[in-house]
C-alpha positions in Angstrom: 79.8 105.2 102.3 82.7 107.7 101.7 83.7 109.8 104.7 82.6 113.5 104.6 86.1 114.7 105.1 87.3 112.9 101.9 88.3 115.7 99.4 86.7 114.0 96.5 83.4 113.7 98.4 83.6 117.4 99.4 84.3 118.4 95.8 81.3 116.5 94.5 79.0 118.0 97.2 80.3 121.5 96.4 79.6 120.8 92.7 76.1 119.6 93.5 75.5 122.8 95.6 76.8 125.0 92.8 74.5 123.3 90.2 71.6 123.6 92.6 72.1 127.3 93.2 72.4 127.9 89.5 69.2 126.1 88.9 67.4 128.1 91.6 68.6 131.4 90.1 66.9 130.4 86.9 63.7 129.3 88.5 60.9 131.5 89.8 60.0 131.3 93.5 56.7 129.7 94.0 56.4 126.5 96.0 53.5 128.0 97.8 51.3 131.1 97.5 52.9 133.5 100.0 54.8 133.2 103.3 53.0 134.4 106.5 55.4 135.3 109.2 53.6 135.1 112.5 55.1 135.0 115.9 53.8 132.5 118.5 54.9 132.2 122.1 56.9 129.0 121.3 60.5 129.9 120.5 62.1 127.6 117.8 65.6 128.8 117.0 67.8 131.7 116.0 68.7 132.6 112.5 71.0 135.2 110.9 69.5 138.7 110.5 68.7 139.6 106.8 67.7 143.0 105.4 64.0 143.4 105.7 63.6 141.6 109.0 61.9 143.6 111.8 64.4 145.1 114.2 62.1 144.3 117.2 62.8 140.6 116.7 66.6 140.9 117.0 67.9 139.1 120.0 70.1 141.7 121.6 71.5 139.4 124.2 72.9 137.2 121.5 74.3 140.3 119.7 76.1 141.3 123.0 77.8 137.9 123.1 78.6 137.4 119.4 78.6 140.9 118.0 76.3 139.6 115.2 72.7 140.1 114.6 70.4 137.1 115.1 66.6 137.1 114.8 64.4 135.0 117.1 62.4 132.5 115.0 59.2 131.1 116.4 57.1 128.0 115.5 54.6 129.9 113.4 57.1 132.0 111.5 57.4 129.6 108.6 54.2 128.7 106.7 55.2 125.1 106.0 57.5 122.2 106.8 58.6 120.5 103.6 59.8 116.9 103.3 61.6 115.6 100.1 61.3 111.9 99.6 63.9 110.5 97.2 63.7 107.0 95.6 66.9 105.0 95.9 65.7 101.9 94.2 68.0 100.2 91.6 65.6 101.1 88.8 66.5 104.7 89.4 70.1 104.0 88.2 69.0 103.7 84.5 70.1 106.4 82.2 70.3 106.7 78.4 71.7 110.3 78.5 74.0 112.4 80.6 72.1 111.7 83.9 70.6 108.6 85.4 67.1 109.0 86.9 68.7 109.0 90.4 71.2 111.7 89.5 68.4 113.8 87.9 66.1 113.4 90.9 69.0 114.3 93.2 69.6 117.5 91.3 65.9 118.3 91.5 65.9 117.6 95.2 68.9 119.8 95.7 67.4 122.7 93.8 64.1 122.4 95.7 66.0 122.5 99.0 67.6 125.8 98.2 64.4 127.2 96.8 62.5 126.3 100.0 65.2 127.6 102.3 65.3 130.8 100.4 61.6 131.2 101.0 62.4 130.7 104.7 60.6 127.4 104.9 62.1 124.4 106.6 63.0 121.3 104.6 63.9 117.7 105.5 64.9 114.6 103.5 63.7 111.0 103.4 65.6 108.5 101.4 63.7 105.3 100.6 63.7 102.0 98.8 61.9 99.2 100.4 60.7 101.6 103.1 62.4 104.7 104.5 66.2 104.1 104.9 67.3 107.5 106.1 65.3 110.4 107.5 66.4 113.9 108.3 63.8 116.1 110.0 63.0 119.5 108.6 65.1 122.5 109.5 65.6 126.0 108.1 69.3 126.6 108.6 72.2 126.9 106.1 73.7 123.8 107.7 70.6 121.8 106.8 71.2 122.4 103.1 74.7 121.1 103.4 73.5 118.0 105.2 70.8 117.3 102.7 73.3 117.6 99.8 75.7 115.4 101.7 73.1 112.7 102.1 72.0 112.9 98.5 75.6 112.7 97.3 76.4 109.7 99.5 73.2 107.8 98.8 73.6 104.4 97.2 70.9 102.4 95.3 69.0 99.7 97.1 67.9 96.4 95.4 64.1 96.9 95.6 61.5 99.5 96.3 58.1 99.8 97.8 56.7 103.2 97.3 53.3 102.5 98.8 54.9 101.2 102.0 57.2 104.2 102.1 54.4 106.7 101.8 52.5 105.1 104.6 55.6 105.0 106.8 56.3 108.7 106.2 52.7 109.7 106.8 52.9 108.1 110.2 56.2 109.8 111.0 55.2 113.3 110.0 53.0 114.7 112.7 52.6 118.4 111.7 50.8 119.3 108.5 53.3 120.2 105.7 54.4 119.7 102.1 55.6 116.3 100.9 57.5 116.1 97.6 58.0 112.6 96.2 60.7 112.0 93.6 60.5 108.5 92.1 60.1 106.6 88.8 57.0 105.1 90.4 57.6 101.7 88.7 55.1 99.9 91.0 51.5 99.0 91.3 49.5 102.2 91.0 46.9 101.2 93.5 49.5 100.8 96.2 51.0 104.2 95.4 47.7 106.0 95.4 46.8 104.4 98.7 50.0 105.8 100.2 49.2 109.3 98.8 45.7 109.0 100.2 47.2 108.5 103.7 49.0 111.9 103.3 45.8 113.6 102.2 43.9 112.1 105.1 46.4 113.8 107.4 45.9 117.0 105.4 49.4 117.3 104.0 50.0 118.9 100.7 51.7 116.5 98.3 53.7 116.9 95.1 54.5 113.9 93.0 57.5 114.4 90.6 57.5 111.3 88.3 61.1 110.9 87.0 61.4 108.9 83.8 64.1 108.3 81.2 62.9 108.9 77.6 63.7 105.3 76.6 61.2 104.1 79.2 58.4 106.1 77.5 59.1 105.1 73.9 61.1 101.9 73.8 63.2 103.2 70.9 65.5 100.1 70.4 65.6 98.7 66.9 67.4 95.3 67.1 67.0 92.2 69.3 67.7 93.5 72.8 68.4 91.8 76.1 66.3 93.5 78.8 67.5 93.1 82.4 65.4 93.9 85.4 67.2 96.2 87.7 65.3 95.0 90.7 65.8 91.2 90.3 63.2 90.5 87.7 65.6 88.5 85.5 66.5 88.9 81.8 64.5 88.8 78.6 65.7 88.7 75.0 63.2 90.1 72.6 62.6 92.1 69.4 61.5 95.5 70.8 59.7 96.3 67.5 57.2 93.5 68.2 56.6 94.8 71.8 56.7 98.6 71.1 53.0 99.3 70.6 51.8 97.2 73.5 54.6 98.6 75.7 53.7 102.2 75.0 50.1 101.5 75.6 50.9 100.0 79.0 53.2 102.9 80.0 50.6 105.5 78.9 48.0 103.7 80.9 50.2 103.6 83.9 50.9 107.4 83.7 47.3 108.2 83.0 46.2 106.2 86.1 48.7 108.0 88.3 47.8 111.4 86.9 44.1 110.8 87.3 44.5 109.3 90.8 46.6 112.3 91.9 44.0 114.7 90.5 41.2 112.9 92.4 43.3 113.2 95.6 44.0 116.9 94.9 47.7 116.1 94.6 50.1 117.8 92.2 51.6 115.4 89.6 54.3 116.3 87.1 56.2 114.0 84.7 59.9 114.9 84.4 62.1 113.3 81.8 65.8 113.2 82.2 66.6 114.7 78.8 65.1 118.1 79.9 67.3 120.6 81.8 66.4 120.6 85.5 65.9 124.4 85.6 63.6 124.3 82.6 61.5 121.5 84.0 61.1 123.1 87.4 60.3 126.6 86.0 57.6 125.1 83.9 56.1 123.1 86.8 56.2 126.0 89.2 54.8 128.4 86.7 51.9 126.1 86.2 51.5 125.7 89.9 51.3 129.4 90.5 48.8 129.8 87.6 46.5 127.3 89.1 46.7 128.6 92.7 
């Protein structure tokens, strides 16, 4: 893992932050219906004052020490805690275009981080493969965005994945009801995935599944004899894709239909994102549809 102070690492993180901010500027706000800003007796943290905040919530003692305005933030001020779960399995490294699935999913995760923080929600990050490998609890500070971007940038693929196990693990970790956003190619047994999603719904979390696929994986466009190599240790196969195409497409469509139908039955959002589509366009379409249905 490259050190954070490495100039090249910092430059890549800054580039990712810039791209994420540009994406968010082109996307409507709408991860949830509307914020409710209540104030409970349990103090959570301070945050910088922004125009529109009620003056009565400024902490004047902090102002006296720092000569800067800070607002007291309480547990009930944000209407949700969001967790972004990003798949690091080796299959996510495939890419036929400018971005691999992992790079595309990372850009989506970064954009959603800024979108959620701009709405004054809190957001955390879970990186997973064969279970959760790194977990960052939700927070709502500018430093949180930087830390999430750093972890995304420094993430490295893992040999295998187990989405179902990961979802069950996360469901046990996350105590307070919130929003869970899963970014994965979901190349796994659908029954296991849906059982994991059901665990979240049992705990009354809201769940969004963003299914990231490369266009090649949907159509198998290759024309000549091709050597197919499993990215998670499945071995190699040489075959004429033209002989496999019809059955392959049927299997992929069935897999997607099962996931989409299972998510619908669980009242879980599902969206298929292909890596050939600009991130801002894909998110804008999804969020517009989400708002229309809410």
